[in-house]
N, C-alpha and C positions, 0 to 999 in steps of 0.2 A: 360644199360644191355639189349642187344638185345635178346639173348636166352641162356639157360644154356649150359654148355659144352657137356653134355650127351643128345642127342636128344630123348632118351627114355621117359623122363618125360611127353612129350606131348602125347605119346601113353597111358601112365598111366592116364593122365588127361581125355583123350577121353573115356577110359574104365570106369572110375568113372562117367563121365558125362552120358554115355549111360545107366548106371545102375540107374540113377536118384539121385546120390549122389553129388549134386551140391556144397555143402559147402566143402566136402572133395576134390572135383575136384579143387575148387578155392584154397584151401590150397596147393595142389600139383602144382598148376599153379604159385604160388608166385615166384619161382626162375626165371621166365621170366621177372620179374620186374614190375614196374607200367605200367598200360595199356597205358599211354601216351608215353612211351618209346619203346614200342614193334615195331619192324621193320619187322619181319618175317610174311608173309601172312598167313600161317597156324595158327600161334600163335594169330594173330589179329582176325581171324575167331573164334577161340576157346574162346578168350577173349570176343568177342561179344555174343557168345552163352551163356557163363557163366553170363555175365552182364544181359542179357535178363531174364534168369531163376532165377536170384537173385534179380530181381525187378527194374532194371534200363534199361528200353527199349530205352530211349534216348541215353544213352552211347552205348548200343548195336548197334543202328542204325549208330551212328558216327563211331564206330569201323568197321562195315561192309562196310560202304562207303569208309573209308580209305583203307581197304584191296582191294576193287575193283579198286580204283584209283591207288593204288600202282602196282597192277598186274591184269589188265582187262582181260587177257587171262586165268586166273585161274578159272576153272569150278565152284568150290565152292564159290569163291568170286562173280562170276556172279549170282549164285543162291541166295545167301544171300542179295546181292544188289537189285536184282529184288524183293525178298520177302519184303525187307525194303521199297522199293518204293510202292508196293501194300498195305502194312500196313499203310503207311503214307498218301497216296493219293487215295487209294481205287481202 
């Protein structure tokens, strides 16, 4: 399951996320499938952000690294990869 048929759910997830409603955002994110199966860069980044705010910083770092490796030219992927490196290595 790479991403749902309707691309709008990611916009809804982002809206819930920016309002601090992380559990609701996670529930809305579930149609994207398990984090390990996500292929879309934007979905990987959102999965990482959700994982971080729901208490799994290791998973978040892994998802952000995967997003960057998949699409190194993606601006947000670069940002979160750099943030991950700074967090892990100082």
